[in-house]
KEDRENPA-321499 format. One record per residue (C-alpha): residue number from 1; residue in three letters; x, y, z. Coordinates in pm, whole numbers, plus 32768, in hexadecimal, padded with zeros to 4 digits. Layout:
% KEDRENPA-321499
<node num="NUM" residu="ala" east="X" north="Y" up="Z"/>
...
//
This chain:
% KEDRENPA-321499
<node num="1" residu="unk" east="EE15" north="ABB8" up="4411"/>
<node num="2" residu="unk" east="ED7F" north="ACDA" up="44D4"/>
<node num="3" residu="unk" east="EE35" north="AD52" up="460B"/>
<node num="4" residu="unk" east="ECEA" north="AD47" up="46CB"/>
<node num="5" residu="unk" east="EC1B" north="AC0B" up="46E9"/>
<node num="6" residu="unk" east="EB52" north="AC44" up="482A"/>
<node num="7" residu="unk" east="EADF" north="AD91" up="48B9"/>
<node num="8" residu="unk" east="EA3A" north="ADC6" up="4A0C"/>
<node num="9" residu="unk" east="E96B" north="AF00" up="4A46"/>
<node num="10" residu="unk" east="E902" north="AF4E" up="4BA9"/>
<node num="11" residu="unk" east="E7D6" north="B034" up="4BC3"/>
<node num="12" residu="unk" east="E769" north="B0EC" up="4CFA"/>
<node num="13" residu="unk" east="E5F4" north="B134" up="4CDA"/>
<node num="14" residu="unk" east="E60A" north="B27B" up="4D9F"/>
<node num="15" residu="unk" east="E6EA" north="B30E" up="4C8F"/>
<node num="16" residu="unk" east="E68C" north="B372" up="4B2F"/>
<node num="17" residu="unk" east="E716" north="B257" up="4A60"/>
<node num="18" residu="unk" east="E6AC" north="B297" up="48F8"/>
<node num="19" residu="unk" east="E803" north="B317" up="4890"/>
<node num="20" residu="unk" east="E8BA" north="B1F9" up="4937"/>
<node num="21" residu="unk" east="E7D9" north="B0F9" up="4892"/>
<node num="22" residu="unk" east="E806" north="B19C" up="473C"/>
<node num="23" residu="unk" east="E981" north="B19F" up="4758"/>
<node num="24" residu="unk" east="E996" north="B039" up="47D9"/>
<node num="25" residu="unk" east="E8B5" north="AFC0" up="46BF"/>
<node num="26" residu="unk" east="E981" north="B07C" up="45B8"/>
<node num="27" residu="unk" east="EAC4" north="AFDF" up="4635"/>
<node num="28" residu="unk" east="EA26" north="AE86" up="463A"/>
<node num="29" residu="unk" east="E9A2" north="AEB7" up="44DA"/>
<node num="30" residu="unk" east="EAF0" north="AF32" up="4451"/>
<node num="31" residu="unk" east="EBAC" north="AE09" up="44E4"/>
<node num="32" residu="unk" east="EA9D" north="ACFD" up="44BE"/>
<node num="33" residu="unk" east="EABB" north="ACC7" up="4635"/>
<node num="34" residu="unk" east="E9AD" north="AC46" up="471D"/>
<node num="35" residu="unk" east="E920" north="AD42" up="4814"/>
<node num="36" residu="unk" east="E89C" north="ACDE" up="496A"/>
<node num="37" residu="unk" east="E7E1" north="ADEF" up="4A25"/>
<node num="38" residu="unk" east="E7B7" north="ADDC" up="4B9E"/>
<node num="39" residu="unk" east="E6D1" north="AED1" up="4C4F"/>
<node num="40" residu="unk" east="E713" north="AED1" up="4DC5"/>
<node num="41" residu="unk" east="E601" north="AF4B" up="4EAE"/>
<node num="42" residu="unk" east="E68C" north="AFB6" up="4FFD"/>
<node num="43" residu="unk" east="E5D8" north="AEEA" up="5102"/>
<node num="44" residu="unk" east="E571" north="B004" up="51E9"/>
<node num="45" residu="unk" east="E435" north="AF3C" up="521F"/>
<node num="46" residu="unk" east="E34E" north="B068" up="520B"/>
<node num="47" residu="unk" east="E23D" north="AF73" up="51AE"/>
<node num="48" residu="unk" east="E230" north="AF10" up="531E"/>
<node num="49" residu="unk" east="E156" north="B044" up="5341"/>
<node num="50" residu="unk" east="E052" north="AF85" up="5277"/>
<node num="51" residu="unk" east="E02D" north="AE67" up="536F"/>
<node num="52" residu="unk" east="DEB6" north="AE53" up="5336"/>
<node num="53" residu="unk" east="DEE8" north="AD1F" up="525E"/>
<node num="54" residu="unk" east="DFEC" north="AC22" up="51F7"/>
<node num="55" residu="unk" east="E132" north="ACE1" up="5209"/>
<node num="56" residu="unk" east="E1F4" north="ABDF" up="513F"/>
<node num="57" residu="unk" east="E0ED" north="ABDF" up="502E"/>
<node num="58" residu="unk" east="E0FF" north="AD5C" up="501D"/>
<node num="59" residu="unk" east="E278" north="AD50" up="4FFA"/>
<node num="60" residu="unk" east="E265" north="AC4F" up="4EE2"/>
<node num="61" residu="unk" east="E157" north="AD13" up="4E2E"/>
<node num="62" residu="unk" east="E22A" north="AE4E" up="4E3A"/>
<node num="63" residu="unk" east="E358" north="AD8D" up="4DBB"/>
<node num="64" residu="unk" east="E28B" north="ACFC" up="4C9B"/>
<node num="65" residu="unk" east="E20E" north="AE57" up="4C3C"/>
<node num="66" residu="unk" east="E370" north="AEE3" up="4C34"/>
<node num="67" residu="unk" east="E3E7" north="ADBC" up="4B63"/>
<node num="68" residu="unk" east="E2D0" north="ADED" up="4A67"/>
<node num="69" residu="unk" east="E326" north="AF5F" up="4A48"/>
<node num="70" residu="unk" east="E491" north="AF01" up="4A02"/>
<node num="71" residu="unk" east="E424" north="ADFE" up="4902"/>
<node num="72" residu="unk" east="E353" north="AF07" up="4853"/>
<node num="73" residu="unk" east="E488" north="AFE5" up="483D"/>
<node num="74" residu="unk" east="E561" north="AEDA" up="479A"/>
<node num="75" residu="unk" east="E460" north="AE4A" up="46AA"/>
<node num="76" residu="unk" east="E4D1" north="AF37" up="4595"/>
<node num="77" residu="unk" east="E63C" north="AED1" up="45D0"/>
<node num="78" residu="unk" east="E5E9" north="AD63" up="459C"/>
<node num="79" residu="unk" east="E529" north="ADBB" up="4462"/>
<node num="80" residu="unk" east="E662" north="AE69" up="43DC"/>
<node num="81" residu="unk" east="E733" north="AD2F" up="4414"/>
<node num="82" residu="unk" east="E7D9" north="AD76" up="4564"/>
<node num="83" residu="unk" east="E7ED" north="AC42" up="4642"/>
<node num="84" residu="unk" east="E760" north="ACC5" up="478B"/>
<node num="85" residu="unk" east="E702" north="AC18" up="48D0"/>
<node num="86" residu="unk" east="E66F" north="ACC7" up="49FE"/>
<node num="87" residu="unk" east="E65B" north="AC94" up="4B74"/>
<node num="88" residu="unk" east="E5B9" north="AD58" up="4C8F"/>
<node num="89" residu="unk" east="E60C" north="AD0A" up="4DF7"/>
<node num="90" residu="unk" east="E5FD" north="AD94" up="4F56"/>
<node num="91" residu="unk" east="E74B" north="ADF6" up="4FEB"/>
<node num="92" residu="unk" east="E7AE" north="AE34" up="5154"/>
<node num="93" residu="unk" east="E919" north="AE78" up="50F3"/>
<node num="94" residu="unk" east="E936" north="AF09" up="4F95"/>
<node num="95" residu="unk" east="EAB1" north="AEF9" up="4F83"/>
<node num="96" residu="unk" east="EAC4" north="AD8C" up="4FEB"/>
<node num="97" residu="unk" east="E9AB" north="AD2D" up="4EFF"/>
<node num="98" residu="unk" east="EA4F" north="ADDC" up="4DD7"/>
<node num="99" residu="unk" east="EB9D" north="AD32" up="4E1D"/>
<node num="100" residu="unk" east="EAEA" north="ABE2" up="4E41"/>
<node num="101" residu="unk" east="EA4D" north="AC10" up="4CE8"/>
<node num="102" residu="unk" east="EBA2" north="AC67" up="4C58"/>
<node num="103" residu="unk" east="EC3E" north="AB34" up="4CF8"/>
<node num="104" residu="unk" east="EB2D" north="AA51" up="4C70"/>
<node num="105" residu="unk" east="EB11" north="AAE4" up="4B12"/>
<node num="106" residu="unk" east="EC80" north="AB46" up="4AD3"/>
<node num="107" residu="unk" east="EC23" north="AC62" up="49E3"/>
<node num="108" residu="unk" east="ED1F" north="AD19" up="490D"/>
<node num="109" residu="unk" east="EC95" north="AE63" up="4991"/>
<node num="110" residu="unk" east="EBBE" north="AECF" up="4AB5"/>
<node num="111" residu="unk" east="EAEF" north="AFFD" up="4A4B"/>
<node num="112" residu="unk" east="EA41" north="B0E6" up="4B3E"/>
<node num="113" residu="unk" east="E9CA" north="B24D" up="4B48"/>
<node num="114" residu="unk" east="EA9C" north="B336" up="4C1F"/>
<node num="115" residu="unk" east="E9F8" north="B399" up="4D67"/>
<node num="116" residu="unk" east="EA62" north="B4F9" up="4DC5"/>
<node num="117" residu="unk" east="EA87" north="B505" up="4F3E"/>
<node num="118" residu="unk" east="EAA5" north="B654" up="4FF7"/>
<node num="119" residu="unk" east="EBF2" north="B6AB" up="5099"/>
<node num="120" residu="unk" east="EB67" north="B6A0" up="51FA"/>
<node num="121" residu="unk" east="EADE" north="B542" up="51CA"/>
<node num="122" residu="unk" east="EC29" north="B4CC" up="5134"/>
<node num="123" residu="unk" east="ECD8" north="B547" up="526F"/>
<node num="124" residu="unk" east="EC1C" north="B443" up="533D"/>
<node num="125" residu="unk" east="EBC2" north="B32E" up="5249"/>
<node num="126" residu="unk" east="EC8D" north="B297" up="512E"/>
<node num="127" residu="unk" east="EBB4" north="B2B8" up="4FF3"/>
<node num="128" residu="unk" east="EB3E" north="B17A" up="4F4A"/>
<node num="129" residu="unk" east="EBF1" north="B1D7" up="4E06"/>
<node num="130" residu="unk" east="ED3C" north="B200" up="4EC2"/>
<node num="131" residu="unk" east="ED0C" north="B0AB" up="4F62"/>
<node num="132" residu="unk" east="ECCF" north="B009" up="4E11"/>
<node num="133" residu="unk" east="EE04" north="B0AF" up="4D7D"/>
<node num="134" residu="unk" east="EED4" north="B027" up="4E9B"/>
<node num="135" residu="unk" east="EE4A" north="AEC7" up="4EB0"/>
<node num="136" residu="unk" east="EDAE" north="AE5C" up="4D65"/>
<node num="137" residu="unk" east="EE91" north="AD5A" up="4CBA"/>
<node num="138" residu="unk" east="EE21" north="ADBC" up="4B5A"/>
<node num="139" residu="unk" east="EE37" north="AF0F" up="4AA7"/>
<node num="140" residu="unk" east="ED2C" north="B002" up="4B1C"/>
<node num="141" residu="unk" east="EC85" north="B0E6" up="4A1E"/>
<node num="142" residu="unk" east="EBDD" north="B205" up="4ADA"/>
<node num="143" residu="unk" east="EAEB" north="B2C9" up="4A03"/>
<node num="144" residu="unk" east="EAE5" north="B43D" up="4A50"/>
<node num="145" residu="unk" east="EA31" north="B559" up="49A0"/>
<node num="146" residu="unk" east="E961" north="B520" up="4868"/>
<node num="147" residu="unk" east="EA4D" north="B4B6" up="4752"/>
<node num="148" residu="unk" east="EA22" north="B42A" up="45F2"/>
<node num="149" residu="unk" east="E9B6" north="B2BF" up="45FA"/>
<node num="150" residu="unk" east="EB10" north="B258" up="4584"/>
<node num="151" residu="unk" east="EC49" north="B31E" up="45DE"/>
<node num="152" residu="unk" east="ECF8" north="B3EB" up="44D5"/>
<node num="153" residu="unk" east="EE1D" north="B46A" up="45A7"/>
<node num="154" residu="unk" east="EED8" north="B380" up="4695"/>
<node num="155" residu="unk" east="EFFE" north="B3ED" up="476D"/>
<node num="156" residu="unk" east="F0F0" north="B300" up="481A"/>
<node num="157" residu="unk" east="F169" north="B3B7" up="4954"/>
<node num="158" residu="unk" east="F2B6" north="B318" up="49B5"/>
<node num="159" residu="unk" east="F3A1" north="B35F" up="4AD7"/>
<node num="160" residu="unk" east="F509" north="B338" up="4A68"/>
<node num="161" residu="unk" east="F585" north="B3C2" up="4BB7"/>
<node num="162" residu="unk" east="F53B" north="B26E" up="4C53"/>
<node num="163" residu="unk" east="F661" north="B19C" up="4BDD"/>
<node num="164" residu="unk" east="F617" north="B06E" up="4CB8"/>
<node num="165" residu="unk" east="F5C4" north="AF22" up="4C11"/>
<node num="166" residu="unk" east="F45C" north="AF54" up="4C7D"/>
<node num="167" residu="unk" east="F455" north="B0B3" up="4BEC"/>
<node num="168" residu="unk" east="F4E9" north="B046" up="4A9F"/>
<node num="169" residu="unk" east="F3F0" north="AF27" up="4A85"/>
<node num="170" residu="unk" east="F2D2" north="B013" up="4ADA"/>
<node num="171" residu="unk" east="F335" north="B103" up="49C3"/>
<node num="172" residu="unk" east="F343" north="AFE3" up="48CA"/>
<node num="173" residu="unk" east="F1EA" north="AF72" up="493B"/>
<node num="174" residu="unk" east="F15D" north="B0D1" up="4916"/>
<node num="175" residu="unk" east="F1DD" north="B0F9" up="47B3"/>
<node num="176" residu="unk" east="F16D" north="AF9C" up="474A"/>
<node num="177" residu="unk" east="F00F" north="AFCC" up="47DC"/>
<node num="178" residu="unk" east="EFF1" north="B125" up="473D"/>
<node num="179" residu="unk" east="F069" north="B09E" up="45EE"/>
<node num="180" residu="unk" east="EF6D" north="AF84" up="45FB"/>
<node num="181" residu="unk" east="EE4E" north="B072" up="4649"/>
<node num="182" residu="unk" east="EEB6" north="B163" up="4535"/>
<node num="183" residu="unk" east="EEDC" north="B04A" up="443A"/>
<node num="184" residu="unk" east="ED8D" north="AFB3" up="449B"/>
<node num="185" residu="unk" east="ECD2" north="B0FD" up="447C"/>
<node num="186" residu="unk" east="ED96" north="B1AD" up="436A"/>
<node num="187" residu="unk" east="EE02" north="B2C2" up="4459"/>
<node num="188" residu="unk" east="EF3B" north="B399" up="4449"/>
<node num="189" residu="unk" east="F03E" north="B337" up="4551"/>
<node num="190" residu="unk" east="F12A" north="B42D" up="45FC"/>
<node num="191" residu="unk" east="F22F" north="B3F4" up="470D"/>
<node num="192" residu="unk" east="F256" north="B4F0" up="4827"/>
<node num="193" residu="unk" east="F33A" north="B51A" up="4952"/>
<node num="194" residu="unk" east="F300" north="B62D" up="4A52"/>
<node num="195" residu="unk" east="F45A" north="B68C" up="4AD0"/>
<node num="196" residu="unk" east="F43B" north="B713" up="4C33"/>
<node num="197" residu="unk" east="F57C" north="B7BD" up="4CA5"/>
<node num="198" residu="unk" east="F4D9" north="B872" up="4DC7"/>
<node num="199" residu="unk" east="F574" north="B89A" up="4F1E"/>
<node num="200" residu="unk" east="F49D" north="B781" up="4FA8"/>
<node num="201" residu="unk" east="F504" north="B692" up="4E93"/>
<node num="202" residu="unk" east="F676" north="B6E0" up="4EC2"/>
<node num="203" residu="unk" east="F653" north="B6B6" up="5038"/>
<node num="204" residu="unk" east="F5C1" north="B55E" up="5006"/>
<node num="205" residu="unk" east="F6F8" north="B503" up="4F42"/>
<node num="206" residu="unk" east="F7DA" north="B570" up="5060"/>
<node num="207" residu="unk" east="F859" north="B6B9" up="4FD1"/>
<node num="208" residu="unk" east="F88A" north="B7ED" up="50AB"/>
<node num="209" residu="unk" east="F805" north="B942" up="5043"/>
<node num="210" residu="unk" east="F95B" north="B9D2" up="4FEA"/>
<node num="211" residu="unk" east="F999" north="B8BD" up="4EEE"/>
<node num="212" residu="unk" east="F85B" north="B8E6" up="4E23"/>
<node num="213" residu="unk" east="F8E8" north="B9E5" up="4D33"/>
<node num="214" residu="unk" east="FA19" north="B90D" up="4CF1"/>
<node num="215" residu="unk" east="F95F" north="B7CD" up="4C9D"/>
<node num="216" residu="unk" east="F810" north="B83E" up="4C0B"/>
<node num="217" residu="unk" east="F898" north="B85E" up="4AA8"/>
<node num="218" residu="unk" east="F951" north="B710" up="4A9B"/>
<node num="219" residu="unk" east="F832" north="B65F" up="4B48"/>
<node num="220" residu="unk" east="F735" north="B6E6" up="4A51"/>
<node num="221" residu="unk" east="F811" north="B67D" up="492D"/>
<node num="222" residu="unk" east="F83C" north="B51F" up="49BD"/>
<node num="223" residu="unk" east="F6C4" north="B4F8" up="49E7"/>
<node num="224" residu="unk" east="F684" north="B578" up="4888"/>
<node num="225" residu="unk" east="F783" north="B483" up="47FD"/>
<node num="226" residu="unk" east="F6D4" north="B365" up="48B3"/>
<node num="227" residu="unk" east="F584" north="B3DA" up="482B"/>
<node num="228" residu="unk" east="F60E" north="B3EA" up="46C9"/>
<node num="229" residu="unk" east="F6A0" north="B28C" up="46EB"/>
<node num="230" residu="unk" east="F54E" north="B205" up="4761"/>
<node num="231" residu="unk" east="F497" north="B2AF" up="4643"/>
<node num="232" residu="unk" east="F58B" north="B22E" up="4540"/>
<node num="233" residu="unk" east="F579" north="B0CD" up="45C8"/>
<node num="234" residu="unk" east="F401" north="B0CE" up="4587"/>
<node num="235" residu="unk" east="F41D" north="B184" up="443A"/>
<node num="236" residu="unk" east="F371" north="B2C8" up="44A1"/>
<node num="237" residu="unk" east="F3BC" north="B3DA" up="43A1"/>
<node num="238" residu="unk" east="F453" north="B521" up="4424"/>
<node num="239" residu="unk" east="F312" north="B5E8" up="43F2"/>
<node num="240" residu="unk" east="F25D" north="B4F6" up="44DC"/>
<node num="241" residu="unk" east="F352" north="B523" up="45FE"/>
<node num="242" residu="unk" east="F312" north="B628" up="470A"/>
<node num="243" residu="unk" east="F410" north="B66F" up="481D"/>
<node num="244" residu="unk" east="F36D" north="B77D" up="48F4"/>
<node num="245" residu="unk" east="F3F6" north="B82F" up="4A26"/>
<node num="246" residu="unk" east="F307" north="B845" up="4B4D"/>
<node num="247" residu="unk" east="F24D" north="B786" up="4C57"/>
<node num="248" residu="unk" east="F1A4" north="B651" up="4BC2"/>
<node num="249" residu="unk" east="F03D" north="B699" up="4C2C"/>
<node num="250" residu="unk" east="F047" north="B7FC" up="4BA7"/>
<node num="251" residu="unk" east="F0FE" north="B799" up="4A67"/>
<node num="252" residu="unk" east="F00B" north="B681" up="4A17"/>
<node num="253" residu="unk" east="EEDD" north="B759" up="4A62"/>
<node num="254" residu="unk" east="EF53" north="B876" up="4982"/>
<node num="255" residu="unk" east="EFC3" north="B78C" up="486C"/>
<node num="256" residu="unk" east="EE7D" north="B6C7" up="486C"/>
<node num="257" residu="unk" east="EDB5" north="B80A" up="485B"/>
<node num="258" residu="unk" east="EE82" north="B8B3" up="474B"/>
<node num="259" residu="unk" east="EEA8" north="B780" up="466D"/>
<node num="260" residu="unk" east="ED48" north="B6F0" up="4697"/>
<node num="261" residu="unk" east="EDD5" north="B5AA" up="471E"/>
<node num="262" residu="unk" east="ECD8" north="B491" up="4741"/>
<node num="263" residu="unk" east="EDA3" north="B396" up="480D"/>
<node num="264" residu="unk" east="EED9" north="B3B0" up="48E8"/>
<node num="265" residu="unk" east="EF86" north="B264" up="492C"/>
<node num="266" residu="unk" east="F043" north="B262" up="4A77"/>
<node num="267" residu="unk" east="F0EB" north="B172" up="4B69"/>
<node num="268" residu="unk" east="F048" north="B0D9" up="4C99"/>
<node num="269" residu="unk" east="F074" north="B1BD" up="4DC8"/>
<node num="270" residu="unk" east="F16E" north="B153" up="4ED1"/>
<node num="271" residu="unk" east="F0B9" north="B1B2" up="5011"/>
<node num="272" residu="unk" east="F1D6" north="B1DE" up="5106"/>
<node num="273" residu="unk" east="F1F1" north="B2BC" up="5236"/>
<node num="274" residu="unk" east="F118" north="B3F4" up="5221"/>
<node num="275" residu="unk" east="F09E" north="B38C" up="50C6"/>
<node num="276" residu="unk" east="EFBD" north="B293" up="5176"/>
<node num="277" residu="unk" east="EF08" north="B3B8" up="5217"/>
<node num="278" residu="unk" east="EF1E" north="B4C8" up="5111"/>
<node num="279" residu="unk" east="EF3D" north="B401" up="4FCE"/>
<node num="280" residu="unk" east="F047" north="B3D4" up="4EC4"/>
<node num="281" residu="unk" east="F077" north="B492" up="4D7E"/>
<node num="282" residu="unk" east="EFA3" north="B396" up="4CC0"/>
<node num="283" residu="unk" east="EE89" north="B3AF" up="4DBC"/>
<node num="284" residu="unk" east="EE82" north="B52C" up="4DC0"/>
<node num="285" residu="unk" east="EE87" north="B53A" up="4C45"/>
<node num="286" residu="unk" east="ED2E" north="B498" up="4C4E"/>
<node num="287" residu="unk" east="EC9D" north="B5DC" up="4CD3"/>
<node num="288" residu="unk" east="ED70" north="B6CB" up="4C03"/>
<node num="289" residu="unk" east="ED4E" north="B659" up="4A9A"/>
<node num="290" residu="unk" east="EC1C" north="B66B" up="49B6"/>
<node num="291" residu="unk" east="EC54" north="B514" up="491F"/>
<node num="292" residu="unk" east="EC66" north="B39F" up="4960"/>
<node num="293" residu="unk" east="ED81" north="B2F9" up="4A20"/>
<node num="294" residu="unk" east="EE06" north="B19D" up="49D0"/>
<node num="295" residu="unk" east="EEDF" north="B11B" up="4AEB"/>
<node num="296" residu="unk" east="EFD3" north="AFFD" up="4AB2"/>
//
C-alpha cells in the first residue's frame, strides 16, 4: 500500500501556483493518492467598492469565476487519472481555515508553496508558513523554487545532539518520512547532521569558554557515533551518511546547492524563547535553501 492516501494542496491565488500544482499532482499520481485542492481568497472585501449593485451576488460571481478557472487547470489531471477535487472559498483568517481543513480531511501531507517574507516584516509578524510549521498536526510539505515534478534527491536532516526522548522520536520520524518519500518517488535518500560546535552552542550546553578546547574533540566524536548508530539502525549505507561541521542553516543551504537536493526533511520547529520572535533553524532554512522542505 502507498504511504500517501490523501493529499491536501492549499493554493493562494496571489502567488504563482503552476509549479506547486504540478508537484502535488505528480506525487498524487505516483502514489495513487487523492488530491484535494483548496484555493483561499483573502476576504479583504475590496468588492465593497462596487456597491452599485448586489454586493453578495458580486462576491458569489467572483467566487464562481475563480472556481471555474481552477477547474480548467485540473481538467488535464483528471484526464490523466489523478483523483482531484477542488474548492474555492473566502477566508478572513487563512491560518485558521487551513488548519480547519486539515482537521476535517486528515491528509497524509499538507502541501503549500513557500511564501518568502522580507526580514523586516518577519520582525513584526510571524509568517503564515512558520505558523503552519508550528501548529499543523500533519507533515507540512512546503514547495520552494522550481524543482522536478518528482524529487530525485531527498535529504533527512537529523539532530543527534538532542538526546531527549522527544528528540530521539523526532529523528526517527524524520528518517521514516524521508524514506517513505524517497521510496514513493524513486529518489536517492541521504542522511545529514550539521554538527555545530560554535561558542554559542557550547554555551547553551553549560560549558565555559576555557573548556571548549578540552571537550570539542570528544563531543564531536560522541555526536558522530550517535549519528552512525542512527544511520545503521535504518540501514543507510556509508556513502549516504554526511556528518558536517558548521551551523545548520549554512550547512543545509550549501549542501542543498552543491548536491542539487530536491527535498530536505526536517523536524517540527520548537518555538521557545526568542525563537518565537526570530524563528528556529527549520523556519530560517525555508528562506535559505533552493529546494522543498518537508517538516515532520
